[in-house]
ZAPAKOL-794965 format. One record per residue (C-alpha): chain; x, y, z; residue in three letters. Coordinates in nm, 4 decimals, always signed. Layout:
BEGIN
(atom 'A', (X, Y, Z), 'ALA')
...
***
This chain:
BEGIN
(atom 'A', (+2.3991, -2.4133, +19.2863), 'MET')
(atom 'A', (+2.1837, -2.0831, +19.2204), 'PRO')
(atom 'A', (+2.1050, -2.0497, +18.8547), 'SER')
(atom 'A', (+2.2727, -1.8784, +18.6142), 'LEU')
(atom 'A', (+2.0638, -1.6427, +18.3822), 'ARG')
(atom 'A', (+2.2243, -1.6648, +18.0126), 'VAL')
(atom 'A', (+2.1589, -1.4900, +17.6882), 'LEU')
(atom 'A', (+2.1982, -1.6313, +17.3970), 'VAL')
(atom 'A', (+2.3230, -1.4487, +17.1184), 'VAL')
(atom 'A', (+2.3304, -1.5734, +16.7201), 'ASP')
(atom 'A', (+2.1912, -1.4958, +16.3659), 'ASP')
(atom 'A', (+2.0985, -1.8152, +16.2787), 'HIS')
(atom 'A', (+1.7831, -1.9532, +16.4473), 'GLU')
(atom 'A', (+1.8761, -2.3176, +16.4341), 'ALA')
(atom 'A', (+2.1774, -2.2400, +16.6069), 'VAL')
(atom 'A', (+2.0253, -2.0538, +16.9043), 'ARG')
(atom 'A', (+1.7700, -2.2912, +16.9776), 'LYS')
(atom 'A', (+2.0152, -2.5771, +16.9519), 'GLY')
(atom 'A', (+2.2486, -2.3569, +17.2162), 'VAL')
(atom 'A', (+1.9334, -2.3282, +17.4120), 'CYS')
(atom 'A', (+1.8570, -2.6941, +17.4375), 'ALA')
(atom 'A', (+2.2061, -2.7682, +17.5353), 'ILE')
(atom 'A', (+2.1794, -2.5068, +17.8035), 'LEU')
(atom 'A', (+1.8438, -2.6757, +17.9202), 'ALA')
(atom 'A', (+1.9332, -2.9785, +17.9872), 'SER')
(atom 'A', (+2.1056, -2.8230, +18.3011), 'HIS')
(atom 'A', (+1.8806, -2.7112, +18.5819), 'ALA')
(atom 'A', (+2.1114, -2.4507, +18.6907), 'GLU')
(atom 'A', (+2.1308, -2.2587, +18.3832), 'LEU')
(atom 'A', (+1.8515, -2.0756, +18.2975), 'GLU')
(atom 'A', (+1.8158, -1.8926, +17.9329), 'VAL')
(atom 'A', (+1.6455, -1.5463, +18.0001), 'CYS')
(atom 'A', (+1.6545, -1.4797, +17.6203), 'GLY')
(atom 'A', (+1.8241, -1.4382, +17.2671), 'GLU')
(atom 'A', (+1.9366, -1.2179, +16.9952), 'ALA')
(atom 'A', (+2.0165, -1.2277, +16.6643), 'SER')
(atom 'A', (+2.2835, -0.9529, +16.6601), 'ASN')
(atom 'A', (+2.5386, -0.7243, +16.8404), 'GLY')
(atom 'A', (+2.2892, -0.4279, +16.9154), 'THR')
(atom 'A', (+2.0084, -0.6572, +17.0057), 'GLU')
(atom 'A', (+2.2843, -0.8252, +17.2402), 'ALA')
(atom 'A', (+2.3606, -0.5094, +17.4203), 'VAL')
(atom 'A', (+1.9722, -0.4122, +17.4485), 'ALA')
(atom 'A', (+1.8795, -0.7495, +17.5788), 'LYS')
(atom 'A', (+2.1784, -0.7675, +17.8268), 'THR')
(atom 'A', (+2.0849, -0.4254, +17.9266), 'THR')
(atom 'A', (+1.6951, -0.4990, +17.9979), 'ALA')
(atom 'A', (+1.7650, -0.8777, +18.1225), 'LEU')
(atom 'A', (+2.1077, -0.8525, +18.3254), 'ARG')
(atom 'A', (+2.2302, -1.2051, +18.2278), 'PRO')
(atom 'A', (+2.5344, -1.3381, +18.4275), 'GLU')
(atom 'A', (+2.6337, -1.5152, +18.1287), 'LEU')
(atom 'A', (+2.6047, -1.4203, +17.7387), 'VAL')
(atom 'A', (+2.6995, -1.7100, +17.5025), 'VAL')
(atom 'A', (+2.7572, -1.5134, +17.1461), 'MET')
(atom 'A', (+2.8554, -1.5469, +16.8128), 'ASP')
(atom 'A', (+3.1543, -1.3493, +16.6263), 'ILE')
(atom 'A', (+2.9951, -1.3112, +16.2699), 'SER')
(atom 'A', (+2.6633, -1.1307, +16.2900), 'MET')
(atom 'A', (+2.5508, -0.8500, +16.0430), 'PRO')
(atom 'A', (+2.5418, -0.5147, +16.2071), 'GLY')
(atom 'A', (+2.7494, -0.5164, +16.5412), 'MET')
(atom 'A', (+2.9602, -0.8285, +16.5395), 'ASP')
(atom 'A', (+2.9980, -1.0529, +16.8732), 'GLY')
(atom 'A', (+3.3531, -0.8298, +16.9883), 'ILE')
(atom 'A', (+3.2175, -0.5384, +16.8983), 'SER')
(atom 'A', (+2.9089, -0.6065, +17.1354), 'ALA')
(atom 'A', (+3.1131, -0.7716, +17.3611), 'ALA')
(atom 'A', (+3.3303, -0.4691, +17.4035), 'ARG')
(atom 'A', (+2.9966, -0.2635, +17.4915), 'GLU')
(atom 'A', (+2.8478, -0.5380, +17.6775), 'ILE')
(atom 'A', (+3.1459, -0.5406, +17.9296), 'LEU')
(atom 'A', (+3.1616, -0.1537, +17.9130), 'LYS')
(atom 'A', (+2.8090, -0.1002, +18.0585), 'LEU')
(atom 'A', (+2.8455, -0.4111, +18.2837), 'PHE')
(atom 'A', (+3.2036, -0.5502, +18.3502), 'PRO')
(atom 'A', (+3.0569, -0.8124, +18.5717), 'GLU')
(atom 'A', (+2.8752, -0.9999, +18.2964), 'THR')
(atom 'A', (+3.0907, -1.3011, +18.1731), 'ARG')
(atom 'A', (+3.0693, -1.3802, +17.8023), 'ILE')
(atom 'A', (+3.1554, -1.6976, +17.5872), 'ILE')
(atom 'A', (+3.2219, -1.6785, +17.2268), 'ILE')
(atom 'A', (+3.0716, -1.9397, +17.0318), 'LEU')
(atom 'A', (+3.1829, -1.9409, +16.6636), 'SER')
(atom 'A', (+3.2693, -2.1486, +16.3767), 'MET')
(atom 'A', (+3.5952, -1.9740, +16.3246), 'HIS')
(atom 'A', (+3.8897, -2.1082, +16.5018), 'ASP')
(atom 'A', (+4.1375, -1.8496, +16.4157), 'SER')
(atom 'A', (+4.3756, -1.7238, +16.6674), 'LYS')
(atom 'A', (+4.3516, -1.3883, +16.5915), 'GLN')
(atom 'A', (+3.9665, -1.3784, +16.6821), 'LEU')
(atom 'A', (+4.0509, -1.5569, +16.9663), 'ILE')
(atom 'A', (+4.3204, -1.3056, +17.0781), 'GLU')
(atom 'A', (+4.0931, -1.0392, +16.9592), 'GLY')
(atom 'A', (+3.8223, -1.1944, +17.1949), 'ALA')
(atom 'A', (+4.0215, -1.2388, +17.5303), 'ARG')
(atom 'A', (+4.1811, -0.8542, +17.4697), 'LYS')
(atom 'A', (+3.8331, -0.7320, +17.5238), 'VAL')
(atom 'A', (+3.7582, -0.8954, +17.8027), 'GLY')
(atom 'A', (+3.5798, -1.2329, +17.6809), 'VAL')
(atom 'A', (+3.6428, -1.5123, +17.9514), 'ARG')
(atom 'A', (+3.5768, -1.8085, +17.6894), 'GLY')
(atom 'A', (+3.5712, -1.9138, +17.2892), 'TYR')
(atom 'A', (+3.4367, -2.2194, +17.2196), 'VAL')
(atom 'A', (+3.4251, -2.3484, +16.8740), 'THR')
(atom 'A', (+3.0495, -2.4829, +16.7168), 'LYS')
(atom 'A', (+3.2000, -2.7781, +16.5964), 'GLY')
(atom 'A', (+3.2748, -2.8920, +16.9715), 'GLN')
(atom 'A', (+2.9590, -2.6826, +17.0902), 'ALA')
(atom 'A', (+2.7714, -3.0273, +17.2081), 'GLY')
(atom 'A', (+3.1094, -3.1034, +17.4599), 'SER')
(atom 'A', (+3.3074, -2.7953, +17.5357), 'ALA')
(atom 'A', (+3.0377, -2.5431, +17.6156), 'LEU')
(atom 'A', (+2.9039, -2.6663, +17.9065), 'LEU')
(atom 'A', (+3.2685, -2.7523, +17.9954), 'ASP')
(atom 'A', (+3.3353, -2.3347, +17.9180), 'ALA')
(atom 'A', (+3.0482, -2.2599, +18.1389), 'ILE')
(atom 'A', (+3.2071, -2.4815, +18.4395), 'ASP')
(atom 'A', (+3.4957, -2.3088, +18.4034), 'ALA')
(atom 'A', (+3.3891, -1.9723, +18.3949), 'ILE')
(atom 'A', (+3.1188, -2.0209, +18.7112), 'VAL')
(atom 'A', (+3.4773, -2.1372, +18.8763), 'ASN')
(atom 'A', (+3.6279, -1.8386, +18.8012), 'GLN')
(atom 'A', (+3.8451, -1.9845, +18.5190), 'HIS')
(atom 'A', (+3.8942, -1.8490, +18.1626), 'ASP')
(atom 'A', (+3.8537, -2.1057, +17.8527), 'PHE')
(atom 'A', (+4.0236, -2.0686, +17.5570), 'PHE')
(atom 'A', (+4.1554, -2.3228, +17.3026), 'PRO')
(atom 'A', (+4.5376, -2.3593, +17.3190), 'CYS')
***
């Protein structure tokens, strides 16, 4: 399998580094960049053209849902997974409506993030029930 280029977006550096560590443990995943807010995520997606963006919702400035909307407007082929501490059905539905392909809570990140990536690579969405 060719490598999948991933942009990691979270306003907390420790979370970004943890997600990068999870992704780095899999040879087929290449972290091509990091961003700390939605505005930076849109700019880095434009510059780096990742196939996948793993992004938080709650960030200063532009939030993850707004950033996902902008990214998908510019690059509809980009796949986006929301990684959030919130498990609100309203947020999950909002993410789905803008075209996000997956949603994982930070509490499940260790196990579910890789499952979500695998599902999306295989053309399936990944959302909690």
